[in-house]
C-alpha positions in Angstrom: -18.8 34.7 -60.3 -22.0 33.8 -62.4 -23.6 30.3 -61.6 -25.0 28.1 -64.3 -28.5 26.9 -63.9 -29.8 23.3 -64.7 -33.0 21.5 -64.6 -33.3 19.6 -61.2 -36.8 18.1 -61.6 -39.7 18.0 -64.1 -43.3 17.2 -64.0 -46.6 17.6 -66.1 -50.3 17.2 -65.8 -53.1 16.7 -68.3 -56.8 17.1 -67.7 -58.6 13.6 -67.6 -61.3 14.7 -70.4 -60.0 13.9 -74.0 -61.7 15.4 -77.1 -60.9 13.6 -80.1 -61.3 14.9 -83.6 -64.2 13.0 -84.2 -66.0 14.5 -81.2 -65.6 18.0 -82.8 -68.0 17.0 -85.7 -70.9 17.3 -83.2 -70.6 21.1 -83.3 -68.3 22.3 -86.0 -68.1 21.6 -89.7 -64.7 19.5 -90.0 -63.5 15.9 -90.0 -60.6 14.0 -88.5 -58.8 13.8 -92.0 -59.2 17.7 -92.6 -57.7 18.3 -89.1 -55.1 15.8 -89.2 -53.6 16.5 -92.6 -53.3 20.1 -91.8 -52.3 20.1 -88.2 -51.0 16.5 -87.2 -53.5 16.7 -84.1 -55.7 13.7 -83.4 -56.9 14.7 -79.9 -56.5 17.4 -77.2 -57.2 17.2 -73.4 -59.9 19.7 -72.1 -60.5 20.8 -68.6 -63.8 20.3 -66.9 -66.1 23.6 -66.2 -64.6 24.0 -62.6 -61.0 23.1 -63.5 -58.6 26.2 -63.2 -55.3 27.0 -64.8 -53.9 27.0 -61.2 -55.2 23.4 -60.7 -53.2 22.2 -63.6 -50.3 24.0 -62.5 -50.3 22.8 -58.8 -50.4 19.0 -60.1 -47.6 19.6 -62.7 -45.6 21.5 -59.8 -46.1 18.7 -57.4 -44.9 16.1 -59.9 -41.7 18.2 -60.6 -40.9 18.6 -56.8 -41.4 14.9 -56.4 -39.0 14.3 -59.6 -36.4 16.8 -57.9 -36.8 15.1 -54.5 -37.3 18.6 -53.1 -39.9 19.9 -50.8 -42.0 23.2 -51.1 -40.0 25.1 -48.6 -36.9 24.4 -50.9 -38.3 26.7 -53.6 -37.3 30.4 -53.6 -39.3 31.8 -56.6 -42.2 30.8 -58.8 -42.5 31.9 -62.4 -45.7 30.8 -64.1 -46.2 31.3 -67.8 -49.8 31.6 -68.9 -52.4 33.3 -71.4 -55.2 32.0 -69.4 -54.9 33.0 -65.8 -57.6 32.3 -63.2 -58.3 35.9 -62.7 -57.3 39.2 -64.2 -55.5 39.7 -60.8 -53.9 38.7 -58.5 -51.5 36.6 -60.4 -52.1 32.8 -60.8 -48.6 32.3 -59.5 -49.7 33.4 -56.1 -52.6 31.0 -56.1 -50.1 28.0 -57.0 -47.7 29.3 -54.3 -50.7 29.2 -51.6 -51.6 25.5 -52.8 -48.2 24.4 -52.6 -47.7 25.8 -49.0 -44.9 28.4 -49.9 -44.9 31.9 -48.3 -42.5 35.1 -48.5 -41.1 34.3 -52.0 -41.6 36.0 -55.3 -44.3 34.5 -57.3 -45.4 36.1 -60.7 -46.9 35.4 -63.9 -45.3 35.9 -67.6 -47.6 36.6 -70.4 -45.7 36.1 -73.8 -48.3 33.7 -75.1 -46.7 30.3 -76.5 -43.3 31.7 -75.9 -44.1 32.2 -72.0 -41.9 29.2 -71.1 -38.8 30.3 -73.0 -39.2 33.9 -71.5 -39.5 32.4 -68.1 -36.5 30.2 -68.6 -34.3 33.2 -69.4 -35.5 35.1 -66.5 -35.1 32.3 -64.1 -31.7 31.5 -65.5 -30.7 35.3 -65.0 -32.0 35.1 -61.2 -29.8 32.0 -60.4 -26.8 33.3 -62.3 -26.8 36.6 -60.2 -27.4 34.7 -57.0 -30.7 36.2 -56.3 -32.3 32.6 -56.3 -31.2 29.0 -55.8 -34.0 26.8 -56.8 -37.0 28.3 -59.2 -40.3 26.5 -60.1 -41.0 27.4 -63.6 -44.7 26.6 -64.8 -46.2 26.5 -68.3 -50.1 26.1 -67.7 -53.1 26.8 -70.1 -56.8 26.3 -70.3 -57.1 27.4 -73.9 -60.4 25.6 -74.2 -62.1 28.5 -72.2 -61.1 31.4 -74.7 -61.3 29.4 -78.0 -64.4 30.0 -80.3 -65.8 26.7 -80.8 -67.6 27.8 -83.9 -64.5 28.6 -85.7 -63.1 25.7 -87.3 -59.7 27.4 -88.1 -58.8 27.7 -84.5 -60.8 25.4 -82.3 -59.2 22.4 -83.7 -55.6 23.4 -82.8 -55.8 24.1 -78.9 -55.7 22.0 -75.8 -55.2 22.3 -72.1 -52.4 21.2 -69.8 -49.3 22.1 -67.7 -45.8 21.2 -67.5 -43.2 22.5 -64.8 -39.4 22.4 -64.2 -37.3 23.3 -61.3 -34.2 25.2 -62.1 -31.3 25.2 -59.7 -27.6 26.0 -59.6 -25.2 23.6 -61.5 -21.7 23.0 -60.5 -20.8 21.2 -63.7 -21.0 21.6 -67.5 -24.7 20.8 -67.6 -27.4 23.4 -67.5 -28.7 26.3 -69.7 -26.1 27.3 -72.1 -27.8 30.3 -74.0 -31.2 31.9 -74.4 -32.3 34.3 -76.9 -35.6 36.5 -76.8 -37.4 38.4 -79.4 -40.6 40.3 -80.3 -42.2 42.4 -82.8 -45.6 44.0 -82.0 -46.4 45.0 -85.5 -47.6 41.2 -86.1 -50.2 41.8 -83.6 -53.2 41.1 -86.1 -51.7 37.6 -86.8 -52.6 36.2 -83.6 -54.5 37.9 -80.6 -57.4 37.8 -78.3 -60.3 40.2 -79.5 -61.0 41.1 -75.8 -59.5 42.4 -72.4 -60.0 44.3 -69.4 -59.0 47.7 -70.9 -60.3 47.2 -74.5 -64.0 45.9 -74.1 -64.1 44.4 -70.5 -64.1 40.9 -71.7 -61.9 37.8 -72.0 -62.3 37.4 -75.6 -61.6 34.7 -78.1 -58.5 33.7 -80.0 -58.1 35.1 -83.5 -55.5 33.9 -85.7 -54.1 34.5 -89.3 -52.8 31.0 -90.2 -50.8 31.6 -93.2 -49.1 34.7 -91.3 -48.2 32.5 -88.5 -46.8 29.6 -90.6 -44.3 31.8 -92.6 -43.2 33.7 -89.5 -42.9 30.9 -87.3 -40.6 28.6 -89.7 -38.2 31.5 -90.2 -38.1 33.1 -86.9 -37.9 29.7 -84.8 -34.8 28.7 -87.1 -33.1 31.8 -86.8 -33.5 32.0 -83.1 -32.3 28.4 -82.8 -29.2 29.2 -84.8 -28.4 32.3 -82.9 -28.6 30.5 -79.5 -26.4 27.7 -80.8 -23.9 30.4 -81.9 -23.9 32.0 -78.5 -22.8 28.8 -76.8 -20.3 27.7 -79.7 -22.3 24.8 -80.7 -23.7 23.8 -83.9 -26.6 21.6 -85.3 -24.8 18.4 -85.2 -24.4 18.9 -81.4 -28.1 18.7 -80.8 -29.5 15.4 -79.4 -33.1 16.5 -79.4 -34.9 19.4 -81.0 -38.1 20.6 -79.0 -40.1 23.3 -80.8 -43.2 24.7 -79.7 -46.2 22.4 -80.4 -48.2 24.5 -82.7 -48.9 22.0 -85.4 -47.0 19.1 -87.3 -46.3 21.2 -90.3 -44.5 24.0 -88.3 -42.7 21.6 -86.4 -41.4 19.6 -89.5 -40.8 22.6 -91.6 -38.6 24.2 -88.9 -36.6 21.1 -88.4 -36.1 20.6 -92.1 -34.8 24.6 -92.4 -32.5 23.8 -89.7 -31.4 20.4 -91.1 -32.5 18.4 -88.1 -34.1 14.9 -89.0 -37.3 13.6 -87.8 -35.6 11.1 -85.4 -34.2 14.0 -83.3 -37.3 15.9 -83.2 -40.0 15.7 -80.3 -43.4 16.0 -81.4 -46.3 15.4 -79.0 -48.8 17.8 -80.9 -50.7 14.6 -82.0 -51.9 13.9 -78.4 -51.7 17.4 -76.8 -52.6 19.7 -79.6 -51.3 23.3 -79.0 -51.1 24.0 -75.4 -49.4 27.6 -75.7 -47.1 28.1 -72.9 -47.4 24.7 -71.6 -46.4 22.8 -74.8 -42.6 22.8 -74.4 -42.5 21.8 -70.7 -45.0 19.2 -71.5 -43.1 17.8 -74.4 -39.9 17.9 -72.3 -41.3 16.2 -69.2 -43.3 13.4 -71.1 -40.2 12.7 -73.2 -37.9 12.5 -70.2 -40.2 10.4 -68.3 -40.5 7.7 -71.3 -36.7 7.8 -71.4 -36.5 9.3 -74.8 -34.3 12.1 -73.2 -31.6 11.1 -71.0 -29.0 12.9 -68.9 -26.3 14.9 -70.7 -28.5 15.1 -73.9 -28.2 18.6 -75.6 -31.6 20.2 -76.3 -32.6 22.9 -78.3 -36.1 24.6 -77.3 -37.8 27.2 -79.3 -41.4 28.9 -79.2 -43.3 31.6 -81.1 -46.6 33.0 -80.1 -48.9 36.1 -80.2 -47.2 39.6 -80.1 -45.5 38.3 -82.0 -42.9 36.9 -79.4 -40.4 34.1 -80.0 -37.3 32.8 -78.5 -34.9 29.9 -78.1 -32.9 28.1 -75.5 -30.0 25.5 -75.7 -29.5 23.4 -72.6 -27.6 20.3 -71.6 -29.7 18.1 -69.4 
């Protein structure tokens, strides 16, 4: 019999350095008004030179373990969603595993850019349902500031660094992950990509984006994916307590919610303070909203994200 998975604990971590819109004026032609009216972003957290993605992931994971009242030895799998791994190899998940004192369990990275956390959720949910794991640590962690072209004002204003984590475990009730849907379409590659890579030109590369393409695709694909996930678990828009989309920018968040018929009071937005943290954005928004008592037990959540690839997906879960 298939088990259902549920969130047992959550945590997040943000670097201490904050870069406000006004601070960007020192090296790029922009303004606070230009950034905020187009993106809804006021600031972003930025790692120090020696801070790694694994460092953020470890701190978020420790907070998630504390939230769940679990120890490292209780975890039997780690899935880390990131676009900015510490190294080309080995996986950053194995570095997190070592720093958390975990051994002899699977630990691996997922690369689906901003959709990485949703992809990781479906994989973890599947592992738990088929009894291949009982408690899985899922992390979204990014240091996007290290691959941003700080001379490109179209992209450098959008991104920030951070990490969020949850622990997924078996549920014996009606709460938990109700449905997930994943998609990709590689024909949209040129809309959002890195212009470097080990095989391509032996560099890390910088973020390149066609903002108009992403906006049009994001609103349609996120709303469609959310509706499909709701249909799969026999729910509708009115059943959603909280809508938590990928925190790309406020225009995409608001337009997607409007297309779905979800009002602002039910939409979680943290992009103003965190900017776009790619795979970390949904777990960051989720964890901070649970911590401040916005989201409560038994609430029905609709999560969705879209990222380079293009990849996109959705998840309906009951806390």
